[in-house]
C-alpha positions in Angstrom: 0.9 -19.6 14.3 4.1 -19.7 11.7 2.3 -21.6 9.7 -1.1 -20.1 8.8 1.2 -17.1 8.5 2.7 -17.5 5.5 2.2 -17.5 1.7 5.1 -15.2 -0.1 8.8 -16.3 0.3 9.7 -12.8 -0.3 20.1 14.9 8.8 17.9 15.4 11.3 19.0 18.1 14.2 19.5 16.5 17.6 18.7 18.7 20.2 18.0 15.9 23.3 20.1 13.0 24.0 19.0 10.2 22.4 16.9 8.3 24.4 17.3 4.4 25.1 14.9 2.0 23.7 13.5 -0.8 26.1 11.6 -3.5 25.5 9.2 -6.5 27.4 6.6 -5.5 29.6 6.6 -2.1 31.5 7.2 -1.9 35.0 5.2 -0.2 37.2 6.7 2.1 40.5 4.7 3.7 43.4 1.2 5.6 42.6 1.6 9.3 42.5 -0.6 12.1 43.3 -2.0 13.2 39.7 -1.5 17.5 40.0 -4.7 17.4 37.2 -7.6 16.4 39.5 -10.0 19.2 39.8 -9.2 19.1 44.0 -5.5 19.6 43.4 -6.0 22.6 40.4 -8.3 24.2 42.7 -5.8 24.2 45.4 -3.1 25.6 43.2 -5.6 28.4 42.0 -6.2 29.3 45.8 -2.7 29.2 46.6 -1.5 31.6 43.6 -4.5 33.7 43.9 -6.4 33.5 47.2 -8.7 36.7 46.3 -10.1 35.7 43.0 -10.1 32.0 43.6 -14.1 32.1 44.2 -14.3 33.5 40.9 -12.7 31.0 38.9 -15.3 27.7 38.0 -13.1 24.5 38.1 -15.2 22.3 36.9 -14.4 18.7 35.3 -13.2 19.0 31.5 -12.1 15.3 31.2 -12.8 12.3 33.3 -9.9 9.8 33.7 -10.8 6.1 32.4 -9.9 2.7 32.1 -11.6 0.3 30.0 -11.7 -3.5 29.8 -12.5 -4.6 26.5 -13.5 -8.3 25.9 -13.3 -9.0 22.5 -11.1 -7.1 19.5 -14.5 -5.7 18.4 -14.4 -4.2 21.7 -11.2 -2.1 21.1 -12.5 -1.5 17.8 -15.4 0.2 19.0 -12.9 2.3 21.5 -10.4 3.3 18.7 -13.5 4.2 16.4 -14.1 6.7 19.3 -11.0 8.2 18.8 -9.9 7.4 21.7 -5.7 7.1 22.5 -5.7 4.1 24.5 -2.5 3.1 26.8 -2.5 -0.1 28.4 -0.7 1.1 31.7 -2.2 3.7 34.3 -0.9 7.1 34.0 -0.8 8.3 37.7 2.5 5.6 38.4 5.7 6.2 38.1 7.0 3.9 35.4 10.1 1.7 37.0 11.1 0.5 33.8 10.4 1.4 30.2 9.1 -1.4 27.8 6.5 -1.6 25.0 3.2 -3.4 26.8 1.8 -3.9 30.3 -0.6 -6.8 31.6 -2.5 -5.8 34.4 -1.5 -8.8 36.7 -5.1 -9.5 37.8 -6.4 -9.9 34.4 -6.1 -13.6 33.1 -2.4 -13.3 30.4 -4.8 -14.9 27.7 -7.5 -11.7 27.7 -6.8 -8.0 26.7 -5.7 -5.8 29.7 -7.4 -2.6 31.1 -7.1 0.3 28.8 -6.8 3.7 29.9 -7.9 6.6 28.4 -8.8 10.5 28.9 -12.5 11.1 27.7 -14.2 14.6 27.7 -16.3 15.0 30.9 -20.2 14.1 28.9 -18.6 11.2 27.0 -21.1 9.2 25.7 -19.5 5.5 27.0 -20.4 2.7 24.5 -23.0 -0.3 25.6 -21.5 -3.8 26.8 -18.1 -2.2 27.0 -17.1 -2.5 31.1 -15.1 0.8 32.4 -14.5 2.7 35.5 -14.0 6.2 35.9 -10.9 6.8 37.8 -10.7 10.7 38.6 -12.4 13.8 37.3 -9.4 16.2 36.0 -9.2 19.6 34.9 -7.2 20.4 31.7 -6.9 24.4 31.2 -6.8 23.9 27.5 -9.8 21.9 27.5 -11.7 25.0 29.1 -11.8 28.1 26.9 -14.6 29.6 28.5 -13.2 29.8 32.0 -9.9 31.0 30.4 -11.6 33.5 28.5 -13.3 34.7 31.7 -10.2 34.8 33.6 -7.3 36.8 31.5 -5.3 37.3 34.7 -4.8 33.9 35.9 -2.3 32.5 34.5 -2.6 28.7 34.2 1.0 27.8 33.3 1.6 28.6 37.3 -1.5 27.2 37.8 -0.2 23.7 36.4 3.5 24.2 37.9 2.3 24.7 41.1 -0.3 21.6 41.1 2.9 19.7 40.5 4.5 21.3 43.5 1.7 21.0 45.3 1.1 17.0 44.8 5.0 16.3 45.2 5.6 16.3 41.2 7.8 19.2 41.0 11.4 16.8 40.3 9.2 16.4 36.9 9.4 19.6 35.9 12.0 20.7 33.4 14.8 21.1 35.1 17.0 24.2 33.7 14.3 26.7 34.3 11.9 24.4 36.6 8.8 24.2 34.6 8.6 26.7 31.7 6.4 25.4 29.4 6.9 24.3 26.0 5.0 22.8 23.2 6.9 19.5 22.0 7.9 19.2 18.2 10.8 17.5 16.4 11.5 15.1 13.9 11.6 10.9 13.3 13.6 10.1 10.6 15.4 7.0 9.5 18.8 6.4 7.5 18.2 4.0 5.0 21.8 4.3 3.0 20.9 2.4 0.0 18.7 5.7 -0.5 18.9 9.6 -0.9 22.3 9.4 -0.8 22.3 8.1 3.0 21.0 10.7 4.1 18.0 11.5 6.7 14.5 10.5 5.4 11.6 11.0 7.6 9.5 8.6 9.3 6.2 9.4 7.3 2.5 9.3 8.8 3.4 8.0 12.4 1.9 9.0 15.4 4.1 10.5 18.2 2.2 10.7 21.5 3.4 12.1 24.7 1.5 12.5 27.8 2.0 14.0 31.7 -0.3 12.4 33.8 -3.5 12.5 32.0 -2.5 15.5 30.0 -2.1 13.8 26.4 -1.1 15.3 23.0 -0.7 13.1 20.1 0.4 14.5 16.5 1.1 12.5 13.0 4.6 13.2 11.5 4.2 14.5 7.8 6.0 13.0 4.9 9.5 14.1 6.0 8.8 12.7 9.7 8.5 16.2 11.3 5.5 16.6 14.3 4.0 19.4 16.5 1.6 18.5 19.3 -1.0 21.2 19.8 -0.5 21.4 23.6 2.2 22.9 25.6 3.9 20.8 28.9 5.1 21.8 32.2 6.8 18.7 32.8 8.8 16.5 30.9 6.6 14.2 28.9 6.9 10.8 28.3 7.2 10.0 24.4 6.3 7.0 22.6 5.9 6.0 18.9 2.7 4.6 18.0 2.9 2.2 15.0 -0.7 3.0 13.8 -0.4 5.4 10.8 -1.9 8.1 9.2 -2.7 6.4 6.2 -4.9 3.8 7.4 -2.7 1.1 8.6 -1.5 -0.1 12.4 1.7 -2.3 12.9 1.4 -5.3 15.8 2.6 -8.2 17.2 5.0 -7.1 19.6 2.6 -8.7 21.9 -0.1 -9.8 20.5 -3.3 -8.4 22.2 -1.9 -4.9 21.2 -3.2 -3.6 18.3 -0.5 -1.5 17.5 3.3 -2.1 18.3 4.7 0.7 20.3 8.3 1.9 21.1 8.3 4.4 23.7 11.0 6.9 23.6 11.3 7.8 27.3 10.8 10.9 29.1 12.5 14.5 27.6 12.0 17.8 27.4 9.1 19.5 26.7 10.5 21.5 24.0 10.5 18.0 21.8 12.5 14.3 20.6 14.1 14.0 17.8 15.1 10.5 16.9 17.4 9.1 14.0 16.8 5.1 13.5 19.7 3.2 12.0 19.9 -0.1 10.6 21.8 -1.4 13.1 19.6 0.4 15.8 17.1 -1.5 18.2 16.1 -4.3 16.0 12.2 -3.9 16.6 12.4 0.2 15.9 13.9 -0.6 12.8 12.1 -3.2 11.5 8.7 -1.3 12.6 10.1 2.0 10.7 11.0 0.3 7.9 7.5 -1.7 7.4 6.0 1.8 8.5 7.6 3.6 5.4 7.4 0.9 2.6 3.7 0.5 3.5 3.6 4.9 3.7 5.1 5.2 0.3 3.6 2.4 -1.5 0.0 4.1 -0.2 1.0 7.3 -1.6 1.7 6.1 -4.9 -1.5 4.5 -5.2 -2.7 7.7 -6.5 -4.1 8.6 -10.0 -1.0 10.9 -10.4 1.4 8.1 -10.3 0.8 4.3 -10.2 -3.3 4.4 -10.6 -4.2 1.2 -8.7 -6.2 1.1 -6.2 -4.7 1.3 -2.8 -5.0 -1.5 -0.3 -8.2 -1.3 2.6 -8.3 0.8 5.2 -7.9 -0.1 8.5 -4.7 -2.6 7.5 -3.2 -4.4 9.8 0.1 -5.5 9.4 1.8 -7.8 11.7 5.7 -8.4 11.9 7.1 -11.5 12.4 11.1 -11.8 13.2 11.2 -15.4 13.8 10.3 -15.9 10.0 11.8 -15.3 6.5 8.0 -15.8 4.8 5.9 -12.7 4.6 1.6 -13.2 3.8 -1.3 -11.6 2.7 -4.2 -13.2 4.4 -6.3 -10.3 4.8 -8.2 -12.3 7.9 -9.2 -9.2 9.3 -11.1 -8.2 5.9 -12.6 -11.0 5.1 -11.0 -14.0 4.2 -12.7 -17.3 5.8 -10.6 -20.3 6.0 -12.4 -23.7 7.1 -11.9 -23.8 10.8 -10.8 -27.3 10.4 -7.8 -26.5 8.3 -6.5 -23.6 10.7 -7.2 -25.7 13.4 -5.4 -28.9 11.4 -2.1 -26.4 10.8 -2.1 -24.3 14.0 -3.7 -26.2 17.0 -4.3 -24.2 19.8 -3.3 -21.1 18.7 -5.9 -21.4 15.9 -8.5 -19.0 18.6 -6.0 -16.5 18.6 -5.6 -16.3 14.8 -9.3 -16.1 14.8 -9.5 -13.2 17.5 -6.9 -11.2 16.3 -6.7 -11.3 12.7 -4.1 -9.9 11.0 -4.2 -8.7 7.0 -0.5 -9.0 6.2 2.7 -10.7 8.2 6.5 -9.6 7.0 8.6 -12.3 7.6 12.0 -10.3 9.2 14.5 -13.1 10.2 16.5 -12.6 7.1 16.0 -9.3 6.7 18.9 -7.1 8.0 18.2 -3.7 5.6 16.0 -1.3 5.3 16.1 -2.2 1.4 15.3 -6.0 2.4 12.2 -4.4 4.6 11.1 -2.4 1.8 11.2 -5.2 -0.9 9.4 -7.6 1.3 6.9 -5.3 2.7 5.8 -3.6 -0.9 5.3 -6.8 -2.2 2.5 -7.8 0.3 1.4 -4.6 -0.3 0.7 -5.4 -4.3 -1.1 -8.6 -3.1 -3.8 -6.5 -0.6 -4.1 -4.2 -3.8 -5.2 -6.9 -5.5 -7.2 -7.8 -2.8 -9.1 -5.0 -3.1 -10.1 -5.6 -6.7 -10.8 -9.2 -6.0 -12.9 -9.5 -2.8 -12.7 -12.4 -0.2 -15.0 -14.8 -2.3 -11.7 -15.2 -4.5 -9.2 -14.7 -1.8 -10.6 -17.5 0.2 -9.4 -20.8 -2.1 -6.0 -18.3 -2.4 -5.0 -18.5 1.1 -6.7 -22.2 1.5 -4.5 -23.3 -1.5 -1.3 -21.5 -0.1 -1.8 -23.2 3.4 -2.4 -26.7 2.2 0.4 -26.5 -0.3 3.2 -24.8 2.4 2.5 -27.9 4.2 2.2 -30.6 1.8 5.5 -29.6 0.3 7.9 -28.9 3.1 7.1 -25.1 3.4 7.4 -24.1 -0.1 4.2 -21.8 -0.1 3.1 -22.5 -4.2 2.9 -25.8 -4.4 2.6 -27.0 -8.1 -0.2 -25.1 -9.2 -3.4 -26.7 -11.1 -1.3 -30.1 -11.2 -1.2 -30.1 -7.5 -2.4 -33.7 -6.5 -5.0 -32.1 -4.0 -5.6 -28.7 -6.7 -6.5 -31.2 -9.1 -9.3 -33.0 -7.2 -10.9 -30.5 -5.0 -12.5 -27.3 -6.4 -11.4 -25.0 -3.9 -8.0 -26.3 -4.1 -8.1 -25.9 -8.1 -9.3 -22.3 -7.9 -7.1 -21.3 -5.6 -4.1 -22.8 -7.1 -5.5 -20.1 -10.2 -5.4 -17.3 -8.4 -2.1 -18.0 -6.6 -0.9 -17.6 -10.2 -1.9 -14.7 -11.4 -1.8 -13.1 -8.2 1.8 -14.4 -7.0 2.7 -12.7 -10.8 1.5 -9.5 -10.1 3.0 -8.7 -6.4 6.1 -9.8 -8.0 6.3 -8.0 -11.3 4.6 -4.8 -9.0 6.8 -5.5 -6.0 9.9 -5.4 -7.6 9.5 -2.9 -10.0 9.0 -0.3 -7.2 11.9 -1.7 -5.6 14.0 -0.9 -9.0 12.0 2.3 -8.7 13.5 2.9 -5.3 17.0 1.7 -5.8 17.8 0.9 -9.1 18.9 -1.8 -10.7 17.4 -3.8 -13.1 14.5 -6.4 -12.4 15.4 -9.6 -11.0 15.9 -13.4 -12.6 13.4 -15.4 -11.0 14.2 -18.7 -9.4 13.1 -21.6 -11.7 10.9 -23.6 -9.4 8.3 -20.7 -9.9 5.6 -22.2 -11.6 4.2 -18.9 -12.2 5.9 -16.5 -14.6 6.7 -12.9 -13.4 8.3 -12.0 -16.5 5.3 -12.1 -18.5 4.0 -8.8 -16.8 7.6 -7.4 -16.8 8.2 -8.1 -20.3 4.6 -6.3 -21.3 5.8 -3.3 -19.4 9.5 -3.0 -20.7 7.2 -2.9 -24.0 4.4 0.1 -23.3 2.2 -1.5 -21.4 1.6 0.8 -17.8 1.4 -1.3 -14.2 -2.4 0.5 -13.9 -3.5 -1.1 -17.1 -2.1 -4.7 -16.3 -4.0 -4.1 -12.5 -6.8 -3.2 -14.6 -7.4 -6.5 -15.7 -7.2 -8.0 -12.4 -11.0 -8.6 -10.9 -13.7 -10.0 -8.7 -14.2 -12.2 -12.1 -10.3 -13.1 -13.2 -9.3 -16.3 -11.3 -6.7 -17.7 -13.5 -4.2 -17.2 -16.0 -6.8 -18.2 -18.9 -9.5 -15.3 -17.2 -6.6 -12.7 -17.0 -4.9 -13.4 -20.3 -8.4 -12.7 -22.2 -9.3 -9.9 -20.0 -6.0 -8.4 -21.0 -6.8 -9.0 -24.6 -10.4 -7.6 -24.4 -8.9 -4.4 -22.6 -6.3 -3.4 -25.6 -7.5 -5.3 -28.3 -4.6 -3.1 -30.0 -2.2 -5.1 -28.4 -3.3 -8.7 -28.7 -0.2 -9.5 -30.9 2.1 -8.5 -28.1 0.0 -10.5 -25.1 -0.1 -14.1 -27.2 3.7 -13.5 -28.4 4.3 -13.2 -24.9 2.4 -15.9 -23.1 3.8 -18.5 -25.6 7.4 -17.3 -25.1 7.1 -18.1 -21.7 4.9 -21.2 -22.1 1.6 -19.7 -21.0 
């Protein structure tokens, strides 16, 4: 798999104890009785309000269900319906936290059961296997009944349902179950940025649940979040790396579409957490990639960079065992001949074909936020280029990269059009041309954004790079805007010659500068 996924060498307040992060597979304890079932809520109402219980209509508001997707497409259908999916049941004690769970009754190579809470009138998608596990009542989802029974204290009913089902110990110990609305801040410390002060982990999903009562919220730019529901019991908190800006970060376990870092159970008042470079390695990498990708996308606006953002639903994989990163854009339409993929990845080819990454970030030599930021924005620059070039040009590009990596001993760029395999085969010749302008652009934009964030100067590039990112840096220093350079890329610009011609046609008044610059670098 490593071979197919490379293309580029390249102060928060703390109100709760810092959670302990766990990895590996979740271990389930005993099954618990869910206080939110219709039957248990009815018992709680009768216990507290024996003379009024008959006048309170407790009907299901939600269904606790599980789905068994057969394919990645099935997963996408469920997510497209706005469901928050958990890969483990919600009515079991968690004996040990972790990143993921896989039901032992489901084959290892298959997607495991996905648990969700859906409205009682949910229209189940055809073709996706499901089971209804419980009929539930969540009072916040039933404003009609709440309005018709104003003298019912629903927080008190919830606490009574916990008591009757033997779950009283899960209530907030200090006040025995006083309801709270979770809110807090998730931050990171990037020592080389913002004077080392905490900055928000932006746009990431914070999810919490107690049994089938679930709340989710996205952090804002500064890392603040607030849930829309209150909880009597201590919720279990998770960071889900499916960003509001339109990308997800995966590959902590290959069958999970978005990585999860579980923060454990904590107060219903909320959880604050600050991620440091020497913190949990997985959490450090995920938050670093998250913020770099969010920062990049937020800068693609007309008011800032004025370039095309990467496509929505972007899949980013973090590969800590690799140094190299890549932007194959498989999920968005790049199709490399199956024989080429199989030649390099063998038995992993079906998995790569099923769970298609768009970007991979190799972090084996990335020890700081600045390292990860640099790698990530480079690949995001490629994804913006893909938005203009499309899969017809990206396919030969990636095919050329694969061939180069294998034949040149791990060097992903080959020797350009002079490569033996490229000069004789049209697919690879076109790929070499795309490699030249694609890498020029990504090196230039990524390094200029890195300079924007951390200061310093543009780097000197190694002599073995046969393409010359310095060309774009020289133009930029002499007045070309980054958006003007980007405008010259497109679906009909497939090598350095067409790129240069497009620059001249767009900016004829600066033809002399374009010609002078390309000539100075031997192009």
